[in-house]
Every structure is written in C-alpha cells, then in structure tokens.
C-alpha positions in Angstrom: -4.6 -5.0 -5.5 -7.0 -7.7 -4.6 -5.8 -8.2 -1.0 -5.7 -3.8 0.0 -9.6 -4.1 -1.2 -9.8 -6.9 1.0 -8.1 -5.2 3.8 -9.2 -1.7 3.0 -13.1 -3.4 4.2 -11.7 -5.7 7.4 -9.4 -2.3 8.9 -11.3 1.0 7.7 -13.3 0.5 10.5 -10.9 0.1 12.7 -9.4 3.7 11.6 -6.4 2.4 8.5 -6.1 4.3 5.7 -5.4 2.7 2.4 -3.5 5.1 0.0 -2.2 3.5 -3.1 0.4 5.1 -4.4 1.2 5.2 -8.7 4.8 5.2 -9.3 5.3 6.0 -12.9 3.6 9.6 -13.1 0.2 10.7 -13.9 -0.5 10.1 -17.3 -3.5 9.0 -19.2 -2.4 5.1 -19.4 -1.8 5.3 -15.9 -5.5 6.7 -15.0 -7.4 4.3 -17.5 -5.4 1.7 -15.4 -6.6 2.7 -12.3 -10.5 3.2 -13.6 -9.8 -0.2 -15.1 -8.2 -1.3 -11.5 -11.2 -0.8 -9.8 -10.2 0.0 -6.8 -11.2 1.4 -3.9 -8.9 3.7 -1.7 -7.0 7.2 -2.4 -4.9 7.3 -5.3 -1.3 9.1 -5.1 1.2 10.2 -7.7 4.6 9.6 -6.7 7.8 11.1 -8.3 11.7 9.6 -7.8 12.3 11.3 -4.6 9.3 9.7 -3.0 9.8 6.7 -3.8 13.1 6.5 -2.6 11.8 8.1 0.6 10.0 5.0 1.1 12.7 2.5 0.3 10.9 2.0 -3.4 12.7 -0.8 -5.4 9.6 -2.5 -7.2 6.2 -2.9 -7.6 4.5 -3.4 -6.3 5.3 -2.9 -3.2 2.8 -2.3 0.2 3.9 -0.9 3.0 2.3 -0.3 6.7 3.1 2.8 7.7 2.3 2.4 12.6 0.6 4.8 14.2 3.4 6.7 14.8 4.1 6.9 11.3 7.1 4.4 11.0 6.9 2.1 8.7 6.8 -1.0 10.6 6.3 -3.4 7.8 7.1 -3.6 3.6 7.1 -5.8 1.0 7.2 -5.7 -2.6 7.0 -7.7 -5.5 9.9 -9.1 -6.0 10.0 -10.7 -1.9 6.7 -11.0 -1.4 6.3 -14.4 -0.3 4.0 -14.9 2.7 0.9 -13.7 0.7 -1.9 -12.3 2.3 -1.3 -13.7 5.6 1.6 -11.2 5.9 0.0 -8.5 5.1 -2.6 -9.4 8.1 -0.1 -9.8 10.4 1.6 -6.4 10.0 -1.5 -4.4 10.3 -2.5 -6.1 13.4 1.0 -5.3 14.5 0.8 -1.7 13.8 -2.6 -1.3 15.6 -1.4 -2.7 18.7 1.8 -0.4 19.0 1.1 2.4 21.3 
C-alpha cells in the first residue's frame, strides 16, 4: 500500500488513476481494514469472476493498465521481487505507450 500511495502522489498529475480492488468481498472487517490503511485512492469490490478476468492469483496484486486498456504489467505478492523500481518502470512504459 505504501508503494501505491507514493506512486499516486508522483503520477496523478500525469493522468494516472489508482484504484484498489478488495478481493474478499465487502463486509465490516474489509471496511475497517480500508479505513485503517488510510489509503488515498478509490476502492472497488471484486467477485471471483472479476478477479479471474484480471488474472489475479494472489494478493496483493499490482496491475498497470496502459492507455489502451491493456494490462501492461502485473505482479502478485508471490512473484513481486524487483521492488518499487519495477512499478515505476511499468508506469513510465505505460505512459509512453500510444
């Protein structure tokens, strides 16, 4: 979450939008967790069909969607090894794509 909040501040003026998708349904515990995280972006609630369409196999998963609406980069907790520099590179590449 800290990475996403950091990048939101860096990229929002470039027209990048950040969303969080809660994968485990909407309930009181989920709402409390979101409030506690103090995340400064919109949250969406996903069902299994939406998660499957996005190719989410683990949480958390970060996804960068380019200007054409195509997933240009994705990393889950189980595959994320490069650190924040990988997210920055993916965001920069998506912004260059036309």
